[in-house]
Every structure is written in C-alpha cells, then in structure tokens.
C-alpha positions, 0 to 999 in steps of 0.5 A: 936530227931530222926528227928534232927539226920536224918537231921544232917546226911543228912547235913553231907552227903551233905557237904561231897559230896560237898566237894568231888566234889569241891576237884575233880574239883579243883584238875582237874583244878590244873592238867590242869594248872600245868600239862603242865608245870611240864610234859614238864619239866620232858619230856624235861629234861629227853629226853635232858639227853637221847639224849645228853648222847647217844653218850657218852653211846655208846662209853663207852659201846663199849669200856667197852665190848671190854676192860673188862676181865670178858667176853671171845671173843665169848661173847664179839662179841655176845654183840657187835652184839646185842648192836645196837638193845639194844640201839635202844630199850633204846632210844624208851623205855626211851623216851616213858616212859618219856612222859608217866610219865611226862603226868601222873605226871604232871596231876595226882599229883596236882589232888591227892594232892587236896584230900590229903589235907583232912589229915589236921586237921581244915577246913581252913587248908583243904581248904588252902592246897586243893588250894596250894598243888600240884602246886609249889611242883609238878613243883619242884618234876619234877625237882627233877626227872630230876636231879636224872635221869641225875645223874643216866645216867651220874654217875651211869652207867659210874661208873658201866662200869668203875667197869666192865673194871677194874674188876680183871682177877681173877673174874669169866670169863663169857663164851659163848659156840657157840653151845648154840647160836641157843638155845638162839635164839629159846627159845627167840622166843618160849618165845615171842610166848608162853608168850605174848598171854598166859600172855595177855589172863590171864590178860584180862580174870581176868580183869573183876573180878578185876574191879568189885571186886575192885569197891566193896571193894573200895566202901565198905571201902570208905562208911562204914569205911574210905571214904569221904561219911560218915566220913569227917575226913577221906581221900577222896582219896578213892572216887577218886580211885573208879572213877580211878579204871577202868583206873588202871585195863586197866593199869594192862592189858597193863603192863602185855602185855608189861612185857610179852615181856621181860619175854618171851625173858628172856628164852634166858638168862636161856639157857645161865645161865643154859647151857640147851635148855630144861631148857630154854623151861621149864622156858617159860612154868613155868612162865605162871603158876607162873603168873597165880598163883600170880594173883590168890593169889592176887585176892583171887581166887583158890589157885595154877594154871591149867598150868604146872610148870616144874623146870628150875633151876639146884639148889633149891632156897628158898624163905624166904617170903614163910616161915617167921619163923626167929630164932634169938639169943634172942630166947635163954633164958638168965640166970643171975648170980643168976641162975634165968631167966630174965624177958621178957622185957630183952629178946627182941629187942627194935624194932621188926617187929610185930606190937604189941599192948603192947609195944612201938614198932615201924615199921621203915619207909624208910625216917627214914633210910635216915635221920639217915644214913645222920645223921651218916655221918654228925655227924662223918664228924663234929668230923673229921673236928674238929680233923683236920683229914678231911679238907675243901679241901676234901669237896670241891673236893668231890663236884667237883668230881675231884682227885680220892683219895681226892674225894673218902675220902669223897664220900667213906671214910666218909660213910664207917667210919660212918658205922663202928662206927654205927656197933661198937656201935650196937655190944657194945650195944648188939643189934640184928640189927643196932642202929639208932641215937635215940637209936631205932633198925632196925632188919630183922623184923621191917626194911622197905620193900624196894628194897634198903634195900632188897639189902643193909641190909643183907650184913650189918648184915653179916658184923656186925656179922663178926666184932663181931666174930673176937673181934677187939682190940682197936689198931685194930679198930683205924687201921680199921678206918684209912683204911676205911677212907682213903683207898689207900691214904697211906700218909694221913694214916700215917699223922693221928696219932690215935694210930692204927697199922697194926696187926703183925699177917698175918691172923688178918691183912687179916681179917681187910683188908677183912672187910674194902674192903667189907665195902667200896664196899658196900658204893661204890655200894650204891653211884650209887643211885641218891637218895643217892647222892643227899642226900649226897651232902646236907651232904657235903654242910652242913659240908662246912657250919659248917666249915665256921661258925667255921672259922667265915666266915658266908656266909649266904644263900650260903649253907644249911644242909641237920611216923612211926606208934606207935603201941599202944592199941585202948582204948574206954577211959582211967581212973586212973593214969600212975604211973609206977610200979617197972620194977626190976626183981623179983628173987623169981619168978623164983627159985620156983618149978613150978612142976604141978601148972599150965596147960602144953602143950608139943609143939615144939616151933618155937623158939626152935626145942627141945620138951619142956613143956611150962607152960602157965597160964590160967584164968578159963574157962569163957563165955563172956555172963555170969555174973558168970565168974572169972574176972566179979566176981573179978573186972569188975564192974561199978566204978572200975578203970583200975588201980584196975583191973591191981593190981588184975591181977598183984597179980594173976600172981605173986601168980601163980609164973609167971611174967607179960610180958608187965610190963616195956616192951618198957616203958609200965607202967602196968602189963596188957593192959586194956580199959574201958567203957561199955565194957572192954578189958583185955589183959594178957601176962605172962612169965612162965618157959621161955615162954610167953603166950598172950590172951585177952577178951572183957567183959561187965561192968554192963548193956550194950546195944544190939549194944555193945553185938553184937560188942563183939559177932562178934569180938569173932566169927571173932577170932574163924573163923580165928583159924578154917582155920589155919594149916600147909601150910596155908597162913597167909593172909587167917587169914586177909581175914576170919576176914575181911569178917565176919566184913564186913558182920556185917558192922564193921571196922577192925583195921589195925594198930595193929596185931598178932605176933609170940610168945614163948621165945620172946614176939614178933617175926615173923610172923606178922599176919595181921587181914585185907585183904592183899597180904602178903606172908608166910605160917604157918609151923608145931609147930609154935606159934603165936597170932591172935588178931582181933580188930573191931570197930562200927565206924572209924578204925583210931586211935588217940594218946593222949598226954600221949603217951599211950592212943589211941582212935578211931577217932570218939570215937566209941566202939571197941572190941578185943579177942586174943589167942595164938595158936600152929600149929599142924598136924590137924590144930590149937591148942589154948594154951590160955584160956579166 
C-alpha cells in the first residue's frame, strides 16, 4: 500500500509540474503573439490622445489660470511661468508610462491568464481556458484602456478646468507671497538632494531581504499550502510569482527612485501651504523616516525608524487606519416596549466588515458597488420614463453631450435622484449604512477598501445623516426630487406635478437647497471618472432600448443594456437536518435577576466608555486532552449528532439566563456552530446583560490518531501565543504573523477567509483580526475587546460551500481545528474573558 501511495504521489507531482511548465510556455507563446497587437494598440492610442489633445490642453489650461478667481495675480504668474516645464514633464512621463504599460500589459496579461485558467473545475475547462483566455480579451482590454484614457483627457480634465474657471469669488483665494518663492525653490532643491539618495539607499539595502524573504514565503505557501506543486486544484500562479519575484523587487527599487523625485519636490508645496521654510525642511527630513518605517513595517522588521521625524504640519492630523475602533449607533443597547433587551440578532447590521464565521456576513466587493449603482440609475430611469418625466430626447442629448441643461438632467439629475431615493430607503429601513438593491447593506466596516469609496462614501454617509436629522415631510421630499432631477431647469420643474412644494420657512428651504447642491456636486465629481462614465453610458443606452421596446420599435442589436466571499465556518463534514429553531425573542430571559449567577468582569468595553459589569457565561475549566471535561461527558461521543449537541448547549445557555447569539443571526439556524468528525469544534456565543461573549474549542470524539491530536494542540498553541503578544499599542498584524509562523513551523495551513472581530454590545464590529501574515494598519487600544479565532488545516486552506448555503468543507476534505477566546486589552497585556 505504501508503494502505491508513493507512486500516486510521484505521478501527481509529475503531472502538476508538467501542467505548470505547459502553462508557462503556452502563456509565453500567447504573450509573444498577442502582446505586440495589444501593446501597440494601447501605446498608439494613448500617444495619439496625448499628442492630439496637447494643443487644446495648453490652451484650456492657460485660459483657465488667467480667468479663475481662485488665484491672486502673483500665483497666476508663477503658475504660468511653470507651465512649460509642467507640460514638458507631462509629455515625457505620459508617453513613457504608456509605452511601459503597453509592453507589460500586452505580454504579461496573456501569460498570467494561462495560469489563471487553473481556477476552472474540470480538466477540459482548464485546457480550453489555458488556450483561449488572454487572447481576444487582452486586445479588448487595451482598447478599453485607451477609451478610458481618452475620456479622462477629453472630458474629465476640461471639466475640472471649467469648474476652476467658474468657481465663485466667495471661495477662498489662494495667494502667493513673493517672500516664500525663494523658500519654495530652495526646499525643492534640498528635497531632491536629500530624499532621492536616501530613498534609493533604503530601497537598495532592503531589496536583498525583500528578495529572499519573498522567495521563502512564496515557496513555502506554494509548496505547502496553495501552490501548483502538490495541490493541482489550487492556482499555479503562485509558481509564476516565484519566477517573476526578482523583476518585482527590481521594479520596487526603480519605483522608489522615481517616486522620490516627486516626494522631494513636494517640500516646496509644504512651504507654500504652511507658509514656513522650516516646516518645508522638516517635511524633507520626516518623509525619509516615514518611508523607512513603512518598509520596516511591510517587511516585518524592527518597528520604527532610525531617522528623525520632525513635525511639519501646523495642525495634528489623525489617521483612522492606526486605531480602528468605531462606535456606531448600534453600539447602544435597545430596549423594547416591555422593558426587555432585544436579542443580539436585532442589534447588528446585516453586513459588517468583520469576516465572521457565524453569520451570513458578506464582504462587499467593488464590482458589486458599481453594479448596484448602475442598477439604481436604470431602475429609477425606467420609472421616470414610464411617468413621462424623462423623455427620449433627454437620453439622446445625454449621449451627444450637448445642450447643457437637457444633458445634465440625465448625467447629473438622474443619478442624484436615484441616490436620494437610495438614502431615503436606507433611512426608512433604519440601516446604519446604504442598502443595495438586494437588501444587503454597505457600511464603513464592510465596504471595499477602494480609492473611489475612500473619496465618495464618507460624504454620502454624512448626507444621509443630514437628511435623517431634518426629517423631511412628504411634500418636502417631492420638492427635493424636483430640485435634484432638474437643477436650474425651472420650466421642467414646474411641468412635473408631483405634489412637491417649496417650504415656506426660509430655514427649511435653505436646508433642502443645501442638500440638493451637495448631492449634485458629488455626482458631478464622480462623473469625471472614466469608469463611471463608461458604465453610465451603458445605462443610458439601456434606457433608450427600454423606451424603444415600449413603443414597439424593437431595433435588435442597436443597443444593449448594461465575489463576495460568504463567511461560513469550515466543517470537516456535516450531519443532521437544518430545521430552524424559532428565532422569536424569549422575553423571560431578560427580565430575571442575573445578580451573582455568573462570573463577571469590570471592564471598559470598546462600545461603551462607562465602566459596566459584563456578565459572561463560562464553561467549567476544561483540558482538551482530558476525558473528564464537561462537554466530553455531556455529549461529545461517537454516534451523537450535531443537532443533539446544539440542543444541549442551547438548553444550558437558556437555563443560565442568557441568549444564544448565533440563533437567527443572518439566517443561521442553530444556537452553536459545530463541526463533526474525529475532532469536533464547538463555537458558543451568548448574549447576557447587554453583552456578547464568544468562544470556541476543538474536542476529541472517541479515539483519535496522533495526526489529529497534534493539529488540535498546535492550533491551541497558536491562539495562546497570539494572545500573549497582545497589548495596548500593539499592531493587529502581529497576531497574524504569530499564528502564521507557528503554523508554518508545523507545516499547517492558516485559513484566510475567517477572522476575528470586535465584540461587546454588538456581536461583530471592528477591529477585523486577520490570522495570517498581512500588512493591515491599526493598533490595539486600552479597554478594547475582540476575538482571536485561528483555524488551522492539515491540507488545503481553500473552502468549498455546499448547496445548503451553510456547510463549508476544506477543498480536500482534510482535518481542520479552531480555538477562540474573547480578550480584553489591559494595561498589562490581554485578559481572557472567556474560558473553555
């Protein structure tokens, strides 16, 4: 048998190596064939746009600088003097970058696509996509890049200049004091002299470490966990990354050198902004230390920097990424009419950013945001077309971009109208964020970490709160609809009789006008983005098609209308039915005197700044290696189903006056999360006296082999080691590094999809605690509570969802184990608030 197994392993390894080499050479061949076509398309298109619009850009820019009221005369003269150099830099950089992007995109995209084909399920699909992917799609992609770049140059930049020209005189006047001109020039030169060599030195010195550490980590992940060599089902792009890693390291060094030029020159801008030569010099010095500290952090080297970091801004600026403790309205406990506290399933948003293993919580991706955004526009546009409020002429004028008012009704008014109704629906539903079309919710916690949303989401949330606070009446909402849809087009506003009237009270009218201006301003800003404009044109075409079909004018083919990770627990296997317990609140649970029935801790919870006694349910102390522990005696025996365990734990929680937090949360049908097999994980979260407590452990079911025992022991050790390094000011990412290092030492994989989370009055909240190596920002703060719950596997770390939408197994059905504690950050480190 051993000989057969060894032979099978050798054949599998040989097959995977053969497949990898085949994909490597086939991808390179596709790159050589398709690359020149796609690369030349992108280079010729972008260079043509740059040179073709260059005279217009010069004319528009000079005219705008001379015309605007935002700059005083000395500043205008300084800008005009600098424009020739700036335009020369624009020409050189834009053409050079277009060439580099064209070559890189044209050659590497088909190559990488050959490896990405291994995502397919069957061997035939893998072979087909390995041949086809990255051919015609790469050429189409290069055309899309050119189209978006042309849109940026032809539409977005002139629109920005137009806004600058037409900015009212009441806006803050930007002035240039001539006394600061020499300081700006001197600091700019000092920045080049200091920052370029120091940035270069830091990058060159650390590049060997980056190279070898990157190789080590990539090889370790590729061979042991995710790569092509031992697991054919995984994506072999990891192997390609190993080969390309030296190029990536060289690219890092060259990018650093190039960026240091502009970083140094920015010192002149700091002098202008702060009106201080000293602060400009301080910036030049401090930015070196910041870069050194950032690279140390990225490479897991010694914290801090050996370089000084003098303060160069007059005002303190807080960086929310460093301390990610967010208090939301949901942090306040709710009391119903009977005086009892509602169960935790009612306390939390449907979506939060913490990737929980209990609920149906989704991490929203940017593609979802775009799809839902355009869906809002199309849905509201169809309704307005049906009502006769919008006309086909409006749609055609929007596509042509002519006649400002008519064009803005669609390009600005329709998105503003759809945004208004989205915010109103979210407010009516009591959502903490913004509701998408499918009823899911986007909040500060689960939104994609995307530059577009960094810029756009916070103003939307502020606007939503403003609308909610002023409590618009029905007539006022109708009037606001008119204003945001038609803007200054008074005739169209009067023609639409939607029962909306201007409030008689001046303050109320001013509030509504202010909301409409902010909403339309945000839409105008977003409309400068090429991606938005491309997608929005598809919405307009879809609306025209919809109108034509309604009129019976079916012009076939003329126009066409335009992953997230579900967080579930990984199970080894699953037994029993999915019958859902009643999720109705149990009022008697929350009216009894909890007195001294349970253990208590006096803590300052991250969701409540006042000292409170938190009552936390605890199992009796237990040893995972002991057969005398509570759960082992009560129910963890061969032949016992997970339903029976769920019933036992449910009863135990209820008898102690608590509520099982997972029950009904996101549709979850049970009171505890369980897995079964030779080893079983039981995850218990209880809600008591207004707080949640979350813990889990893996137990042995009957006699288990040494392989399973070692996995359980190492998993428990990884949790203990992670807790031991916690304390106020410690970076969250150290948790992931500690767990990952310990797992690597024993050749175990760390599951990425499921993470720890903040907990307290709210079941799931910030911070998000990743259990694998990462470079996420954020530090622990005093009196903060969160969970750490590492999950290790002996095989694949990739989860596979079953058809019941709850059961998840490892891809190769290998064993997994997990332990969890809720901890409190104290002055002396971390205190465990749960016991198992």
